[in-house]
C-alpha positions as a Markdown table, in Angstrom:
| # | Residue | x | y | z |
|---|---|---|---|---|
| 1 | Unk | -93.3 | -71.7 | -8.7 |
| 2 | Unk | -90.7 | -68.6 | -9.2 |
| 3 | Unk | -89.7 | -70.3 | -12.5 |
| 4 | Unk | -93.3 | -70.6 | -13.7 |
| 5 | Unk | -93.9 | -66.9 | -12.7 |
| 6 | Unk | -90.9 | -65.7 | -14.6 |
| 7 | Unk | -91.7 | -67.8 | -17.7 |
| 8 | Unk | -95.3 | -66.7 | -17.9 |
| 9 | Unk | -94.3 | -63.1 | -17.4 |
| 10 | Unk | -91.7 | -63.1 | -20.2 |
| 11 | Unk | -94.1 | -65.0 | -22.8 |
| 12 | Unk | -97.2 | -62.9 | -22.2 |
| 13 | Unk | -95.7 | -60.3 | -24.5 |
| 14 | Unk | -97.1 | -58.4 | -27.8 |
| 15 | Unk | -96.0 | -60.4 | -30.9 |
| 16 | Unk | -95.5 | -57.1 | -32.6 |
| 17 | Unk | -92.0 | -57.0 | -31.0 |
| 18 | Unk | -91.2 | -59.7 | -33.6 |
| 19 | Unk | -89.8 | -57.3 | -36.1 |
| 20 | Unk | -86.2 | -57.1 | -37.6 |
| 21 | Unk | -83.8 | -55.0 | -35.6 |
| 22 | Unk | -80.2 | -53.6 | -35.8 |
| 23 | Unk | -77.7 | -52.8 | -33.2 |
| 24 | Unk | -79.1 | -50.5 | -30.6 |
| 25 | Unk | -80.2 | -47.4 | -32.5 |
| 26 | Unk | -79.0 | -44.5 | -30.5 |
| 27 | Unk | -79.0 | -46.5 | -27.5 |
| 28 | Unk | -75.5 | -47.4 | -26.9 |
| 29 | Unk | -72.5 | -45.3 | -28.0 |
| 30 | Unk | -69.7 | -47.0 | -30.2 |
| 31 | Unk | -66.0 | -46.3 | -30.7 |
| 32 | Unk | -65.3 | -45.1 | -34.1 |
| 33 | Unk | -61.9 | -46.6 | -34.2 |
| 34 | Unk | -62.9 | -50.4 | -33.6 |
| 35 | Unk | -65.3 | -53.1 | -34.8 |
| 36 | Unk | -68.3 | -51.8 | -32.9 |
| 37 | Unk | -67.5 | -52.8 | -29.4 |
| 38 | Unk | -69.3 | -50.9 | -26.8 |
| 39 | Unk | -68.2 | -47.7 | -24.9 |
| 40 | Unk | -68.5 | -47.1 | -21.3 |
| 41 | Unk | -72.2 | -46.8 | -20.9 |
| 42 | Unk | -75.7 | -47.1 | -22.3 |
| 43 | Unk | -77.9 | -44.2 | -23.1 |
| 44 | Unk | -81.7 | -44.0 | -23.7 |
| 45 | Unk | -83.8 | -46.9 | -23.1 |
| 46 | Unk | -81.2 | -49.6 | -22.7 |
| 47 | Unk | -83.9 | -52.2 | -21.5 |
| 48 | Unk | -85.1 | -52.3 | -25.2 |
| 49 | Unk | -81.7 | -52.1 | -26.8 |
| 50 | Unk | -80.7 | -54.8 | -29.1 |
| 51 | Unk | -77.3 | -56.5 | -29.0 |
| 52 | Unk | -75.0 | -57.5 | -26.3 |
| 53 | Unk | -75.4 | -54.3 | -23.8 |
| 54 | Unk | -72.3 | -52.7 | -22.4 |
| 55 | Unk | -69.1 | -54.5 | -22.1 |
| 56 | Unk | -67.5 | -55.6 | -18.7 |
| 57 | Unk | -65.2 | -52.4 | -18.4 |
| 58 | Unk | -67.8 | -49.9 | -17.1 |
| 59 | Unk | -67.6 | -46.3 | -15.8 |
| 60 | Unk | -67.1 | -47.0 | -12.3 |
| 61 | Unk | -66.0 | -49.7 | -9.7 |
| 62 | Unk | -69.4 | -51.2 | -9.5 |
| 63 | Unk | -69.4 | -52.0 | -13.1 |
| 64 | Unk | -65.7 | -52.8 | -13.7 |
| 65 | Unk | -64.0 | -55.8 | -11.9 |
| 66 | Unk | -60.7 | -55.5 | -13.5 |
| 67 | Unk | -58.0 | -55.9 | -10.9 |
| 68 | Unk | -55.6 | -53.0 | -10.0 |
| 69 | Unk | -52.0 | -53.5 | -11.1 |
| 70 | Unk | -49.7 | -54.9 | -8.4 |
| 71 | Unk | -47.6 | -51.7 | -8.4 |
| 72 | Unk | -50.5 | -49.6 | -6.5 |
| 73 | Unk | -49.1 | -48.6 | -3.2 |
| 74 | Unk | -45.4 | -49.6 | -3.9 |
| 75 | Unk | -42.4 | -47.4 | -4.6 |
| 76 | Unk | -41.6 | -49.0 | -8.0 |
| 77 | Unk | -43.6 | -49.1 | -11.2 |
| 78 | Unk | -45.2 | -52.2 | -12.7 |
| 79 | Unk | -42.2 | -53.0 | -15.0 |
| 80 | Unk | -40.2 | -54.1 | -12.0 |
| 81 | Unk | -42.6 | -56.8 | -11.1 |
| 82 | Unk | -42.1 | -60.5 | -12.3 |
| 83 | Unk | -44.8 | -62.6 | -13.7 |
| 84 | Unk | -47.9 | -63.3 | -11.8 |
| 85 | Unk | -47.9 | -66.8 | -9.7 |
| 86 | Unk | -50.6 | -68.1 | -12.3 |
| 87 | Unk | -48.0 | -68.4 | -14.9 |
| 88 | Unk | -46.3 | -71.2 | -13.1 |
| 89 | Unk | -49.3 | -72.7 | -11.3 |
| 90 | Unk | -52.8 | -71.8 | -12.8 |
| 91 | Unk | -54.4 | -72.3 | -9.3 |
| 92 | Unk | -52.3 | -69.4 | -7.8 |
| 93 | Unk | -53.1 | -65.6 | -8.0 |
| 94 | Unk | -53.1 | -64.0 | -11.5 |
| 95 | Unk | -54.9 | -63.9 | -14.7 |
| 96 | Unk | -55.7 | -67.3 | -16.5 |
| 97 | Unk | -57.4 | -67.4 | -19.9 |
| 98 | Unk | -59.5 | -70.6 | -19.5 |
| 99 | Unk | -61.2 | -70.7 | -23.0 |
| 100 | Unk | -58.1 | -71.0 | -25.1 |
| 101 | Unk | -59.7 | -71.4 | -28.7 |
| 102 | Unk | -59.8 | -67.7 | -29.1 |
| 103 | Unk | -58.1 | -64.3 | -28.8 |
| 104 | Unk | -59.1 | -62.2 | -25.7 |
| 105 | Unk | -59.1 | -58.4 | -25.9 |
| 106 | Unk | -58.8 | -57.2 | -22.3 |
| 107 | Unk | -59.3 | -53.5 | -23.4 |
| 108 | Unk | -62.7 | -54.1 | -24.8 |
| 109 | Unk | -63.7 | -57.2 | -22.9 |
| 110 | Unk | -64.4 | -59.3 | -25.7 |
| 111 | Unk | -63.2 | -62.7 | -27.2 |
| 112 | Unk | -62.8 | -63.7 | -30.8 |
| 113 | Unk | -63.3 | -67.4 | -31.4 |
| 114 | Unk | -63.8 | -69.9 | -34.4 |
| 115 | Unk | -67.1 | -69.8 | -36.1 |
| 116 | Unk | -68.5 | -73.1 | -37.4 |
| 117 | Unk | -71.0 | -74.0 | -40.1 |
| 118 | Unk | -73.2 | -77.1 | -39.9 |
| 119 | Unk | -76.5 | -77.9 | -41.2 |
| 120 | Unk | -79.9 | -79.4 | -40.5 |
| 121 | Unk | -80.8 | -82.7 | -42.3 |
| 122 | Unk | -82.7 | -80.6 | -44.9 |
| 123 | Unk | -79.4 | -78.6 | -45.6 |
| 124 | Unk | -80.3 | -75.5 | -43.6 |
| 125 | Unk | -77.2 | -73.5 | -42.5 |
| 126 | Unk | -76.6 | -73.6 | -38.8 |
| 127 | Unk | -73.9 | -71.2 | -37.6 |
| 128 | Unk | -72.5 | -72.1 | -34.1 |
| 129 | Unk | -69.6 | -71.8 | -31.7 |
| 130 | Unk | -67.9 | -74.3 | -29.3 |
| 131 | Unk | -67.0 | -73.6 | -25.7 |
| 132 | Unk | -67.2 | -76.5 | -23.7 |
| 133 | Unk | -66.9 | -80.4 | -24.0 |
| 134 | Unk | -67.4 | -83.5 | -21.9 |
| 135 | Unk | -64.2 | -85.1 | -23.1 |
| 136 | Unk | -60.9 | -83.8 | -21.5 |
| 137 | Unk | -58.7 | -84.7 | -24.5 |
| 138 | Unk | -60.9 | -83.0 | -26.9 |
| 139 | Unk | -61.0 | -79.9 | -24.6 |
| 140 | Unk | -57.1 | -79.9 | -24.6 |
| 141 | Unk | -57.1 | -80.3 | -28.4 |
| 142 | Unk | -59.4 | -77.6 | -29.2 |
| 143 | Unk | -58.8 | -75.2 | -26.4 |
| 144 | Unk | -62.3 | -75.6 | -25.0 |
| 145 | Unk | -63.3 | -75.9 | -21.3 |
| 146 | Unk | -63.5 | -79.4 | -20.0 |
| 147 | Unk | -66.6 | -80.2 | -17.9 |
| 148 | Unk | -67.2 | -83.6 | -16.4 |
| 149 | Unk | -70.6 | -82.7 | -15.4 |
| 150 | Unk | -71.7 | -82.4 | -19.0 |
| 151 | Unk | -71.5 | -86.1 | -19.2 |
| 152 | Unk | -75.0 | -86.1 | -17.5 |
| 153 | Unk | -76.6 | -83.7 | -20.1 |
| 154 | Unk | -77.9 | -86.2 | -22.6 |
| 155 | Unk | -81.6 | -85.6 | -21.8 |
| 156 | Unk | -81.2 | -81.9 | -22.4 |
| 157 | Unk | -79.1 | -82.0 | -25.5 |
| 158 | Unk | -80.0 | -82.1 | -29.2 |
| 159 | Unk | -78.2 | -84.7 | -31.4 |
| 160 | Unk | -75.9 | -84.6 | -34.3 |
| 161 | Unk | -73.7 | -86.6 | -36.6 |
| 162 | Unk | -70.5 | -85.8 | -38.3 |
| 163 | Unk | -70.8 | -86.1 | -42.2 |
| 164 | Unk | -68.2 | -87.1 | -44.7 |
| 165 | Unk | -66.8 | -83.6 | -44.7 |
| 166 | Unk | -66.4 | -83.5 | -40.7 |
| 167 | Unk | -69.2 | -81.1 | -40.6 |
| 168 | Unk | -72.1 | -81.6 | -38.0 |
| 169 | Unk | -75.7 | -82.2 | -39.3 |
| 170 | Unk | -78.3 | -81.7 | -36.5 |
| 171 | Unk | -81.2 | -83.7 | -36.0 |
| 172 | Unk | -83.3 | -81.1 | -34.5 |
| 173 | Unk | -83.4 | -77.7 | -32.8 |
| 174 | Unk | -83.9 | -74.3 | -34.6 |
| 175 | Unk | -83.5 | -70.7 | -33.4 |
| 176 | Unk | -85.5 | -67.5 | -34.5 |
| 177 | Unk | -83.5 | -64.4 | -34.2 |
| 178 | Unk | -86.0 | -62.0 | -35.4 |
| 179 | Unk | -87.8 | -61.2 | -32.1 |
| 180 | Unk | -87.0 | -57.8 | -30.6 |
| 181 | Unk | -85.4 | -57.9 | -27.2 |
| 182 | Unk | -87.6 | -55.6 | -24.8 |
| 183 | Unk | -87.9 | -55.3 | -21.0 |
| 184 | Unk | -90.1 | -53.1 | -19.0 |
| 185 | Unk | -88.6 | -52.6 | -15.5 |
| 186 | Unk | -90.3 | -52.3 | -12.3 |
| 187 | Unk | -90.6 | -49.0 | -10.2 |
| 188 | Unk | -87.4 | -47.1 | -9.2 |
| 189 | Unk | -85.5 | -49.0 | -6.6 |
| 190 | Unk | -87.5 | -52.1 | -7.2 |
| 191 | Unk | -86.7 | -52.7 | -10.9 |
| 192 | Unk | -86.8 | -56.6 | -10.5 |
| 193 | Unk | -88.9 | -58.2 | -11.5 |
| 194 | Unk | -89.7 | -56.4 | -14.6 |
| 195 | Unk | -93.5 | -56.0 | -15.5 |
| 196 | Unk | -92.8 | -57.3 | -19.1 |
| 197 | Unk | -89.9 | -58.9 | -21.0 |
| 198 | Unk | -89.4 | -60.4 | -24.5 |
| 199 | Unk | -86.2 | -62.3 | -25.4 |
| 200 | Unk | -84.3 | -61.2 | -28.5 |
| 201 | Unk | -84.1 | -64.9 | -29.8 |
| 202 | Unk | -86.2 | -67.9 | -29.3 |
| 203 | Unk | -85.4 | -71.6 | -29.9 |
| 204 | Unk | -88.1 | -74.2 | -30.8 |
| 205 | Unk | -89.2 | -76.9 | -28.3 |
| 206 | Unk | -86.2 | -79.1 | -29.4 |
| 207 | Unk | -83.5 | -76.3 | -29.1 |
| 208 | Unk | -80.6 | -76.6 | -26.5 |
| 209 | Unk | -77.1 | -75.3 | -26.9 |
| 210 | Unk | -75.8 | -78.6 | -25.8 |
| 211 | Unk | -75.2 | -81.3 | -28.5 |
| 212 | Unk | -74.5 | -85.0 | -28.3 |
| 213 | Unk | -72.4 | -86.1 | -31.3 |
| 214 | Unk | -73.7 | -89.6 | -31.8 |
| 215 | Unk | -71.0 | -90.9 | -34.2 |
| 216 | Unk | -68.2 | -89.4 | -32.2 |
| 217 | Unk | -68.3 | -91.4 | -29.0 |
| 218 | Unk | -71.6 | -89.5 | -27.8 |
| 219 | Unk | -69.3 | -86.6 | -26.6 |
| 220 | Unk | -71.4 | -83.6 | -25.6 |
| 221 | Unk | -70.5 | -80.2 | -26.7 |
| 222 | Unk | -71.6 | -76.6 | -25.6 |
| 223 | Unk | -72.4 | -75.5 | -29.3 |
| 224 | Unk | -74.8 | -72.5 | -29.1 |
| 225 | Unk | -76.4 | -71.3 | -32.3 |
| 226 | Unk | -75.3 | -67.7 | -33.3 |
| 227 | Unk | -77.1 | -67.6 | -36.6 |
| 228 | Unk | -79.6 | -69.8 | -38.3 |
| 229 | Unk | -80.8 | -70.3 | -41.8 |
| 230 | Unk | -78.7 | -67.4 | -43.3 |
| 231 | Unk | -76.4 | -67.3 | -46.1 |
| 232 | Unk | -72.8 | -66.2 | -45.5 |
| 233 | Unk | -73.2 | -62.8 | -47.2 |
| 234 | Unk | -76.3 | -62.1 | -45.0 |
| 235 | Unk | -74.6 | -62.2 | -41.7 |
| 236 | Unk | -71.0 | -61.1 | -42.6 |
| 237 | Unk | -70.3 | -58.2 | -40.2 |
| 238 | Unk | -66.7 | -58.2 | -39.5 |
| 239 | Unk | -66.5 | -54.6 | -38.3 |
| 240 | Unk | -69.6 | -54.6 | -36.1 |
| 241 | Unk | -72.9 | -53.0 | -36.8 |
| 242 | Unk | -74.5 | -56.4 | -36.6 |
| 243 | Unk | -78.0 | -57.0 | -37.7 |
| 244 | Unk | -79.6 | -58.7 | -34.7 |
| 245 | Unk | -82.7 | -59.8 | -36.5 |
| 246 | Unk | -80.2 | -62.6 | -38.0 |
| 247 | Unk | -77.6 | -62.8 | -35.3 |
| 248 | Unk | -77.3 | -63.6 | -31.5 |
| 249 | Unk | -77.3 | -60.6 | -29.3 |
| 250 | Unk | -74.0 | -61.4 | -27.5 |
| 251 | Unk | -72.2 | -61.1 | -31.0 |
| 252 | Unk | -70.1 | -58.0 | -31.3 |
| 253 | Unk | -68.7 | -58.9 | -34.9 |
| 254 | Unk | -69.0 | -61.8 | -37.1 |
| 255 | Unk | -66.8 | -62.7 | -39.9 |
| 256 | Unk | -68.0 | -65.4 | -42.5 |
| 257 | Unk | -65.0 | -65.2 | -44.7 |
| 258 | Unk | -62.3 | -65.6 | -41.8 |
| 259 | Unk | -65.0 | -67.7 | -39.9 |
| 260 | Unk | -64.6 | -65.9 | -36.7 |
| 261 | Unk | -67.1 | -64.4 | -34.2 |
| 262 | Unk | -66.5 | -61.9 | -31.4 |
| 263 | Unk | -68.5 | -62.3 | -28.3 |
| 264 | Unk | -69.3 | -59.8 | -25.6 |
| 265 | Unk | -67.9 | -61.0 | -22.0 |
| 266 | Unk | -69.7 | -60.5 | -18.7 |
| 267 | Unk | -68.3 | -59.6 | -15.1 |
| 268 | Unk | -68.6 | -62.2 | -12.5 |
| 269 | Unk | -66.9 | -63.7 | -9.4 |
| 270 | Unk | -65.8 | -67.3 | -8.6 |
| 271 | Unk | -64.7 | -67.9 | -5.1 |
| 272 | Unk | -63.8 | -64.3 | -4.5 |
| 273 | Unk | -61.9 | -63.9 | -7.9 |
| 274 | Unk | -63.2 | -61.8 | -10.6 |
| 275 | Unk | -64.0 | -63.6 | -13.8 |
| 276 | Unk | -65.2 | -63.0 | -17.3 |
| 277 | Unk | -67.8 | -65.4 | -19.0 |
| 278 | Unk | -70.1 | -65.6 | -22.0 |
| 279 | Unk | -73.9 | -65.9 | -21.5 |
| 280 | Unk | -75.6 | -67.6 | -24.5 |
| 281 | Unk | -78.8 | -69.3 | -23.6 |
| 282 | Unk | -81.4 | -69.5 | -20.8 |
| 283 | Unk | -84.2 | -72.0 | -20.0 |
| 284 | Unk | -86.8 | -69.4 | -19.4 |
| 285 | Unk | -88.0 | -66.3 | -21.5 |
| 286 | Unk | -87.3 | -63.7 | -18.8 |
| 287 | Unk | -83.8 | -64.9 | -18.1 |
| 288 | Unk | -83.2 | -64.9 | -21.8 |
| 289 | Unk | -84.4 | -61.4 | -22.0 |
| 290 | Unk | -82.2 | -60.1 | -19.1 |
| 291 | Unk | -79.2 | -62.0 | -20.3 |
| 292 | Unk | -79.3 | -60.6 | -23.9 |
| 293 | Unk | -79.5 | -64.3 | -25.0 |
| 294 | Unk | -81.5 | -67.1 | -26.4 |
| 295 | Unk | -84.5 | -68.8 | -24.9 |
| 296 | Unk | -83.8 | -72.5 | -25.0 |
| 297 | Unk | -86.8 | -74.5 | -24.1 |
| 298 | Unk | -84.9 | -78.0 | -24.2 |
| 299 | Unk | -82.6 | -76.7 | -21.5 |
| 300 | Unk | -85.5 | -77.1 | -19.0 |
| 301 | Unk | -85.1 | -80.8 | -19.0 |
| 302 | Unk | -81.7 | -80.2 | -17.0 |
| 303 | Unk | -82.0 | -81.7 | -13.5 |
| 304 | Unk | -81.5 | -78.7 | -11.1 |
| 305 | Unk | -81.0 | -78.5 | -7.3 |
| 306 | Unk | -78.5 | -81.2 | -6.7 |
| 307 | Unk | -75.2 | -79.5 | -7.3 |
| 308 | Unk | -72.2 | -81.7 | -7.0 |
| 309 | Unk | -74.2 | -84.9 | -6.5 |
| 310 | Unk | -73.9 | -88.0 | -8.5 |
| 311 | Unk | -75.4 | -87.5 | -12.2 |
| 312 | Unk | -75.7 | -83.6 | -11.6 |
| 313 | Unk | -75.0 | -81.8 | -14.8 |
| 314 | Unk | -75.0 | -78.2 | -13.1 |
| 315 | Unk | -73.0 | -75.7 | -11.3 |
| 316 | Unk | -74.7 | -72.8 | -9.4 |
| 317 | Unk | -74.8 | -69.2 | -10.1 |
| 318 | Unk | -76.0 | -66.9 | -7.3 |
| 319 | Unk | -78.0 | -63.8 | -8.4 |
| 320 | Unk | -79.0 | -60.9 | -6.2 |
| 321 | Unk | -82.3 | -59.4 | -6.8 |
| 322 | Unk | -82.0 | -56.2 | -4.6 |
| 323 | Unk | -78.3 | -55.4 | -4.3 |
| 324 | Unk | -76.8 | -52.1 | -4.1 |
| 325 | Unk | -77.1 | -49.9 | -7.2 |
| 326 | Unk | -75.0 | -47.3 | -9.1 |
| 327 | Unk | -71.8 | -48.0 | -11.1 |
| 328 | Unk | -70.0 | -45.4 | -8.8 |
| 329 | Unk | -70.7 | -47.8 | -5.9 |
| 330 | Unk | -68.2 | -50.5 | -5.5 |
| 331 | Unk | -70.8 | -52.7 | -3.6 |
| 332 | Unk | -73.1 | -52.6 | -6.8 |
| 333 | Unk | -74.7 | -56.0 | -7.5 |
| 334 | Unk | -78.0 | -57.6 | -8.8 |
| 335 | Unk | -80.8 | -57.6 | -11.2 |
| 336 | Unk | -82.3 | -54.4 | -10.0 |
| 337 | Unk | -79.1 | -52.7 | -10.5 |
| 338 | Unk | -78.9 | -54.1 | -14.1 |
| 339 | Unk | -82.3 | -53.1 | -15.0 |
| 340 | Unk | -81.7 | -49.5 | -13.5 |
| 341 | Unk | -78.5 | -48.8 | -15.5 |
| 342 | Unk | -78.0 | -51.4 | -18.3 |
| 343 | Unk | -74.7 | -52.9 | -16.9 |
| 344 | Unk | -74.4 | -56.5 | -15.9 |
| 345 | Unk | -75.3 | -57.7 | -12.3 |
| 346 | Unk | -71.9 | -59.0 | -11.0 |
| 347 | Unk | -73.2 | -62.6 | -10.5 |
| 348 | Unk | -71.4 | -65.1 | -8.3 |
| 349 | Unk | -70.7 | -68.5 | -9.7 |
| 350 | Unk | -69.6 | -71.7 | -8.3 |
| 351 | Unk | -66.5 | -73.9 | -9.4 |
| 352 | Unk | -64.4 | -73.0 | -12.5 |
| 353 | Unk | -61.4 | -74.7 | -13.7 |
| 354 | Unk | -58.3 | -73.7 | -11.7 |
| 355 | Unk | -60.5 | -73.1 | -8.7 |
| 356 | Unk | -62.5 | -76.3 | -8.5 |
| 357 | Unk | -63.1 | -79.6 | -10.4 |
| 358 | Unk | -67.1 | -79.2 | -10.4 |
| 359 | Unk | -67.4 | -76.8 | -13.4 |
| 360 | Unk | -70.4 | -76.9 | -15.7 |
| 361 | Unk | -71.5 | -74.3 | -18.2 |
| 362 | Unk | -75.1 | -75.3 | -17.1 |
| 363 | Unk | -75.6 | -72.8 | -14.2 |
| 364 | Unk | -78.6 | -73.4 | -11.8 |
| 365 | Unk | -79.8 | -70.0 | -11.0 |
| 366 | Unk | -80.3 | -69.4 | -7.4 |
| 367 | Unk | -81.8 | -66.0 | -6.8 |
| 368 | Unk | -81.5 | -64.4 | -3.5 |
| 369 | Unk | -82.8 | -61.3 | -1.7 |
| 370 | Unk | -81.2 | -59.2 | 1.2 |
| 371 | Unk | -83.8 | -59.1 | 4.1 |
| 372 | Unk | -85.1 | -55.6 | 5.2 |
| 373 | Unk | -83.4 | -56.0 | 8.5 |
| 374 | Unk | -80.0 | -56.5 | 6.9 |
| 375 | Unk | -80.4 | -53.5 | 4.7 |
| 376 | Unk | -81.6 | -51.3 | 7.5 |
| 377 | Unk | -78.5 | -52.3 | 9.5 |
| 378 | Unk | -76.1 | -51.6 | 6.7 |
| 379 | Unk | -75.0 | -55.2 | 6.1 |
| 380 | Unk | -76.0 | -55.3 | 2.4 |
| 381 | Unk | -72.9 | -55.4 | 0.1 |
| 382 | Unk | -71.2 | -57.0 | -2.9 |
| 383 | Unk | -70.9 | -60.8 | -2.1 |
| 384 | Unk | -68.2 | -62.6 | -4.1 |
| 385 | Unk | -68.2 | -66.3 | -3.2 |
| 386 | Unk | -70.4 | -69.1 | -2.8 |
| 387 | Unk | -69.7 | -70.1 | 0.8 |
| 388 | Unk | -70.1 | -66.4 | 1.9 |
| 389 | Unk | -73.6 | -66.3 | 0.5 |
| 390 | Unk | -74.4 | -69.6 | 2.1 |
| 391 | Unk | -73.4 | -68.5 | 5.4 |
| 392 | Unk | -75.4 | -65.2 | 5.0 |
| 393 | Unk | -78.4 | -67.4 | 4.3 |
| 394 | Unk | -77.7 | -69.5 | 7.4 |
| 395 | Unk | -77.4 | -66.3 | 9.5 |
| 396 | Unk | -80.7 | -65.0 | 8.2 |
| 397 | Unk | -79.4 | -62.0 | 6.3 |
| 398 | Unk | -80.3 | -63.5 | 2.7 |
| 399 | Unk | -83.4 | -65.4 | 1.7 |
| 400 | Unk | -84.9 | -66.5 | -1.5 |
| 401 | Unk | -87.1 | -64.0 | -3.5 |
| 402 | Unk | -89.9 | -62.3 | -1.6 |
| 403 | Unk | -88.5 | -63.8 | 1.7 |
| 404 | Unk | -89.0 | -67.3 | 0.4 |
| 405 | Unk | -86.7 | -70.3 | 0.9 |
| 406 | Unk | -83.3 | -69.9 | -0.7 |
| 407 | Unk | -82.4 | -72.5 | -3.3 |
| 408 | Unk | -82.8 | -73.4 | -7.0 |
| 409 | Unk | -85.1 | -70.9 | -8.8 |
| 410 | Unk | -86.0 | -73.4 | -11.3 |
| 411 | Unk | -84.1 | -72.3 | -14.4 |
| 412 | Unk | -80.6 | -72.6 | -15.8 |
| 413 | Unk | -78.3 | -70.3 | -17.8 |
| 414 | Unk | -75.8 | -71.5 | -20.3 |
| 415 | Unk | -72.6 | -69.5 | -19.4 |
| 416 | Unk | -69.1 | -70.5 | -20.5 |
| 417 | Unk | -66.2 | -69.4 | -18.4 |
| 418 | Unk | -63.7 | -67.5 | -20.6 |
| 419 | Unk | -61.1 | -65.8 | -18.2 |
| 420 | Unk | -60.2 | -65.6 | -14.7 |
| 421 | Unk | -58.9 | -62.1 | -14.0 |
| 422 | Unk | -57.0 | -62.8 | -10.8 |
């Protein structure tokens, strides 16, 4: 019922929003010395801003999960410390870049990865990226994330074949990037759910970011479309100032000469460790609007609710609806906080590579709500790992939205893990 409500809310929007748009006109400040990456925070009506939203390095501890250096509290500076343990064993403490196909910029919270050009059967250009794959050897070869669970995604994948040039030719699935993203939040203190929402890009009924390459062993790739039907010169924005009527909202810069694209990253946690990930597609319109990504209807075919069981294609993502607010608050978390200040909600994801074996980029959204009793007793805080949340559900401190049963909220988000920060 929640997924139906969220979907209806988001789609019942004024079609006048479908007009071309550029990057956040006077809504988000930019550095003048870089390629259009975002500064510390949004101004103006950030819920109607186009583009990726602010990056993961925010103005306070509630909007910046980057770990402190090991030298804090010691008598020597950082130069005296050896490499973190993760350099010898990635399962140990320390940073690990998981998506190795690109160059990470830790000062801006972005990653620059290869841009690919494929085509529809009629020759229409399809610009896409690759982040995850169901084959471990291909993952190692291309620097992608390996996900065994992606083997069970065929029913929610569009199909493609490699042509004689080694380019993908897609059978179906298109994306319209012309709609204008817009959200009307709820009242102060209860910003989620919003009263209206419009995603900034919309796929047709056959669109999913997941692609099964038929003549390459049936391997399934996570290949979100970042531009569709455009000539190279129409979407070439290597220094930023991207035209978001033609390009995915999470793109910070796109270079059709060098064939690279720079993607904004998002804060989160996995088993207590801070992480950065990309958010590209969602199976319902409201989720796509909040996530600054593409509404992908075919993703609705993904089987939800059976995390880590046989044939399950998903991993869970836990999303607070009513966590603490304000970037100055280190306990900040959740969708109301996101809609109140424009920064992302510090979601909790399940297993990622180096932490667990059950990683999938298809994340089954499990929205949760702190009870009034938990809040009144001062128990509400920033939760950071799956079993902590499940224990609080068991203890009656957390429920599903509106006091309902906790579990799958009926929609999924395509989020590729990029970096473990610690």
